[in-house]
C-alpha positions as CSV (number, residue, x, y, z in Angstrom):
1,M,-44.1,-58.9,-152.6
2,K,-43.1,-55.3,-152.0
3,K,-45.0,-55.3,-148.7
4,L,-43.0,-58.4,-147.6
5,F,-39.7,-56.7,-148.3
6,L,-40.8,-53.6,-146.5
7,V,-41.8,-55.6,-143.4
8,L,-38.5,-57.4,-143.5
9,A,-36.5,-54.2,-143.8
10,A,-38.4,-52.5,-141.0
11,A,-37.8,-55.6,-138.7
12,T,-34.1,-55.6,-139.6
13,L,-33.8,-51.9,-138.8
14,S,-35.7,-52.2,-135.5
15,F,-33.5,-55.2,-134.4
16,G,-30.3,-53.3,-135.3
17,A,-31.5,-50.2,-133.4
18,A,-32.3,-52.3,-130.3
19,Y,-29.0,-54.1,-130.5
20,A,-27.1,-50.8,-130.8
21,Q,-29.0,-49.4,-127.8
22,D,-28.2,-52.5,-125.7
23,A,-24.5,-52.3,-126.8
24,N,-24.5,-48.7,-125.7
25,E,-26.2,-49.4,-122.4
26,E,-23.9,-52.3,-121.4
27,P,-20.8,-50.1,-121.0
28,A,-22.9,-47.6,-119.0
29,Q,-24.2,-50.3,-116.7
30,E,-20.8,-51.8,-116.2
31,A,-19.4,-48.3,-115.4
32,A,-22.3,-47.8,-112.9
33,V,-21.5,-51.2,-111.2
34,E,-17.9,-50.4,-111.0
35,Q,-18.6,-47.0,-109.4
36,V,-20.9,-48.7,-106.8
37,A,-18.3,-51.3,-106.1
38,E,-15.6,-48.7,-105.7
39,A,-17.7,-46.6,-103.4
40,T,-18.5,-49.7,-101.3
41,A,-14.9,-50.6,-101.1
42,E,-14.0,-47.1,-100.1
43,D,-16.6,-47.1,-97.3
44,V,-15.3,-50.5,-96.0
45,D,-11.8,-49.3,-96.1
46,A,-12.8,-46.1,-94.3
47,E,-14.6,-48.1,-91.6
48,E,-11.7,-50.5,-91.2
49,A,-9.3,-47.6,-90.9
50,E,-11.5,-46.0,-88.3
51,L,-11.7,-49.2,-86.3
52,Q,-7.9,-49.7,-86.6
53,G,-7.2,-46.2,-85.5
54,E,-9.2,-46.5,-82.3
55,P,-7.7,-48.2,-79.2
56,M,-9.4,-51.4,-78.2
57,H,-10.5,-50.0,-74.8
58,F,-12.0,-47.0,-76.5
59,A,-13.9,-49.2,-78.9
60,L,-15.3,-51.3,-76.1
61,L,-16.2,-48.2,-74.1
62,K,-18.0,-46.9,-77.2
63,K,-20.1,-50.1,-77.5
64,F,-20.8,-50.0,-73.8
65,L,-22.2,-46.6,-74.0
66,E,-24.2,-47.4,-77.2
67,G,-25.8,-50.3,-75.3
68,G,-27.0,-47.9,-72.6
69,W,-24.7,-47.8,-69.5
70,G,-27.6,-48.5,-67.1
71,W,-28.4,-51.9,-68.6
72,M,-24.9,-52.8,-69.6
73,L,-23.6,-52.1,-66.1
74,L,-25.6,-54.9,-64.5
75,P,-24.1,-57.8,-66.5
76,L,-20.7,-56.2,-66.1
77,V,-21.1,-56.1,-62.3
78,C,-22.0,-59.8,-62.3
79,L,-18.9,-60.5,-64.4
80,I,-16.6,-58.5,-62.1
81,L,-18.0,-60.0,-58.9
82,G,-17.9,-63.6,-60.2
83,M,-14.4,-63.2,-61.5
84,A,-13.2,-61.8,-58.1
85,I,-14.6,-64.8,-56.3
86,A,-13.2,-67.2,-58.9
87,V,-9.7,-65.8,-58.7
88,E,-9.9,-66.0,-54.9
89,R,-10.9,-69.6,-55.0
90,I,-8.2,-70.5,-57.6
91,L,-5.5,-68.9,-55.4
92,F,-6.9,-70.7,-52.3
93,L,-6.8,-74.1,-54.0
94,A,-3.4,-73.5,-55.5
95,L,-1.9,-72.6,-52.0
96,S,-3.5,-75.6,-50.4
97,K,-1.8,-78.1,-52.8
98,I,1.1,-80.2,-51.5
99,N,3.0,-83.2,-52.6
100,T,0.7,-85.8,-51.0
101,K,2.9,-88.8,-51.5
102,K,5.9,-87.1,-50.0
103,F,3.8,-85.8,-47.1
104,I,2.4,-89.2,-46.3
105,A,5.8,-90.8,-46.5
106,R,7.2,-88.2,-44.1
107,V,4.4,-88.6,-41.6
108,E,4.9,-92.4,-41.6
109,E,8.6,-91.9,-41.1
110,I,8.1,-89.5,-38.2
111,L,5.4,-91.6,-36.6
112,N,7.5,-94.7,-36.6
113,A,10.6,-92.9,-35.4
114,E,9.3,-90.2,-33.0
115,G,5.7,-91.1,-32.2
116,V,2.3,-89.6,-32.5
117,E,3.1,-86.2,-30.9
118,A,5.9,-85.5,-33.4
119,A,3.6,-86.5,-36.3
120,K,0.9,-84.2,-35.0
121,A,3.4,-81.3,-34.8
122,Y,4.5,-81.9,-38.4
123,C,0.9,-82.1,-39.7
124,R,0.0,-78.9,-37.8
125,N,2.8,-77.0,-39.5
126,T,1.9,-78.2,-43.0
127,R,-0.7,-76.4,-45.1
128,G,-3.6,-77.9,-47.0
129,P,-6.7,-80.0,-46.3
130,V,-4.8,-83.4,-46.3
131,A,-2.5,-82.2,-43.5
132,S,-5.5,-80.9,-41.5
133,I,-7.3,-84.2,-41.8
134,F,-4.2,-86.1,-40.7
135,Y,-3.9,-83.7,-37.7
136,Q,-7.5,-84.3,-36.7
137,G,-7.1,-88.0,-37.0
138,L,-3.9,-88.1,-34.9
139,M,-5.6,-85.9,-32.3
140,R,-8.0,-88.7,-31.6
141,Y,-5.6,-91.6,-31.7
142,D,-5.9,-92.2,-28.0
143,Q,-9.6,-92.7,-28.4
144,G,-9.2,-95.7,-30.8
145,I,-9.2,-96.3,-34.5
146,E,-13.0,-95.9,-34.8
147,S,-12.8,-92.4,-33.4
148,V,-10.1,-91.6,-35.8
149,E,-12.2,-92.8,-38.7
150,K,-15.2,-90.7,-37.6
151,A,-13.0,-87.7,-37.2
152,V,-11.4,-88.1,-40.6
153,V,-14.8,-88.5,-42.3
154,S,-16.3,-85.5,-40.5
155,Y,-13.4,-83.2,-41.0
156,G,-13.1,-84.2,-44.6
157,S,-16.6,-82.9,-45.2
158,V,-15.6,-79.7,-43.4
159,Q,-12.6,-79.3,-45.6
160,Q,-14.6,-79.9,-48.7
161,G,-17.1,-77.3,-47.6
162,N,-14.2,-74.8,-47.1
163,M,-13.0,-75.4,-50.7
164,E,-16.5,-75.0,-52.1
165,S,-17.1,-71.7,-50.3
166,G,-18.2,-69.0,-52.6
167,L,-19.1,-71.2,-55.5
168,S,-22.8,-70.6,-55.0
169,W,-22.2,-66.9,-55.7
170,I,-20.4,-67.7,-58.9
171,S,-23.3,-69.8,-59.9
172,L,-25.7,-67.0,-59.1
173,C,-23.6,-64.6,-61.3
174,I,-23.7,-67.1,-64.1
175,A,-27.5,-67.2,-63.9
176,L,-28.0,-63.5,-63.4
177,A,-25.7,-62.2,-66.2
178,P,-27.7,-63.5,-69.2
179,S,-31.0,-62.8,-67.4
180,L,-30.1,-59.2,-66.9
181,G,-28.9,-59.0,-70.6
182,F,-32.2,-60.4,-71.8
183,M,-34.0,-57.8,-69.6
184,G,-32.0,-55.1,-71.4
185,T,-33.1,-56.8,-74.7
186,V,-36.8,-56.5,-73.7
187,V,-36.3,-52.8,-72.7
188,G,-34.6,-52.2,-76.1
189,M,-37.4,-53.7,-78.0
190,I,-39.9,-51.7,-76.0
191,Q,-38.0,-48.6,-76.9
192,A,-38.0,-49.6,-80.6
193,F,-41.8,-50.0,-80.6
194,D,-42.2,-46.7,-78.7
195,D,-40.1,-45.0,-81.5
196,I,-42.3,-46.6,-84.2
197,Q,-45.4,-45.4,-82.4
198,A,-44.1,-41.9,-82.0
199,Q,-42.9,-41.7,-85.7
200,A,-46.0,-43.5,-87.0
201,T,-43.7,-45.3,-89.5
202,I,-41.4,-48.3,-89.7
203,S,-37.9,-47.7,-90.9
204,P,-34.4,-48.9,-90.0
205,A,-33.4,-45.4,-88.7
206,V,-36.4,-45.4,-86.3
207,V,-35.8,-48.8,-84.7
208,A,-32.0,-49.0,-85.0
209,G,-31.4,-47.5,-81.6
210,G,-33.6,-49.8,-79.6
211,I,-32.5,-52.9,-81.4
212,K,-28.8,-52.0,-80.8
213,V,-29.5,-51.7,-77.1
214,A,-31.2,-55.1,-77.2
215,L,-28.4,-56.9,-79.0
216,L,-25.5,-55.3,-77.0
217,T,-27.0,-56.1,-73.6
218,T,-27.7,-59.7,-74.6
219,M,-24.2,-60.1,-76.0
220,L,-22.5,-58.8,-72.8
221,G,-24.7,-61.0,-70.6
222,L,-23.9,-64.1,-72.6
223,I,-20.1,-63.2,-72.7
224,A,-20.1,-62.8,-68.9
225,A,-22.0,-66.1,-68.4
226,V,-19.6,-68.0,-70.7
227,I,-16.4,-66.7,-69.0
228,L,-17.7,-67.4,-65.5
229,Q,-18.9,-70.9,-66.5
230,I,-15.4,-71.8,-67.7
231,F,-13.8,-70.6,-64.4
232,F,-16.6,-72.4,-62.4
233,N,-16.0,-75.7,-64.1
234,Y,-12.2,-75.3,-63.7
235,I,-12.6,-74.7,-59.9
236,L,-14.9,-77.7,-59.6
237,A,-12.4,-79.9,-61.3
238,Q,-9.7,-78.7,-58.9
239,I,-11.9,-79.4,-55.9
240,E,-12.8,-82.9,-57.2
241,A,-9.1,-83.7,-57.5
242,Q,-8.4,-82.5,-54.0
243,V,-11.3,-84.6,-52.6
244,V,-10.0,-87.7,-54.3
245,K,-6.6,-87.1,-52.7
246,M,-8.2,-86.5,-49.3
247,E,-10.1,-89.8,-49.4
248,D,-7.1,-91.8,-50.5
249,S,-4.9,-90.1,-47.8
250,S,-7.5,-90.9,-45.2
251,I,-7.5,-94.6,-46.0
252,Q,-3.7,-94.6,-45.8
253,L,-3.8,-92.8,-42.4
254,I,-6.1,-95.4,-41.0
255,D,-3.8,-98.2,-42.3
256,M,-0.8,-96.4,-40.9
257,L,-2.3,-96.0,-37.4
258,S,-3.5,-99.6,-37.4
259,A,0.0,-100.8,-38.2
260,Y,1.5,-98.5,-35.6
261,N,-1.1,-99.7,-33.0
262,K,0.1,-103.3,-33.4
263,R,3.7,-102.5,-32.6
């Protein structure tokens, strides 16, 4: 019986000591967690303050140099070249736009009032592919309506080719930019494995430089391709709208000349 009481007493004392130790460790663990959280928050605040303190162009230049200027320069050149051609095409298409309905009505009015020569002079002094097509059609009015139709179709293809000039270079830049970025990725990974081989160990500090080069070059190549693709599709949409106007105007020109020929 005494042995039973002694065992129970020893167990009670052991449980009490363990509970007291856990109670003492919990505040210490909570304090350690709070210190780690505070340190992490301070680091995040310091990084945010550092980023906010830097101008945007300086931060971009820093990332450009971190990615290796040799490989980062290639996608950047594709972006600049593609953007230059895209802006030139957008300006060209914007300057070639006219009010087609008003133009056709004015040509018909001049044709009925003053004749073919006056209508040709008006078309020659008006900008845009629609006016050029009308001028070419009126130039061949003396040869018959069939010659006018052939001239309109042929010169419409020429005008469409002029509007699409340079788009193949934009398409090339769209394809090259991510390809060059991926090439920089391969180079960065090779550099990372070379560092591992030289150090004979694998650690984040050893491979961080090569991986950073790989990711930054890929990112720049994809950004360049996305931007150029948006401009490319916008230009194609503008060209398609112009082509539809050219085709509709050509039909109206044939009808106009047919009616004029019956007078």
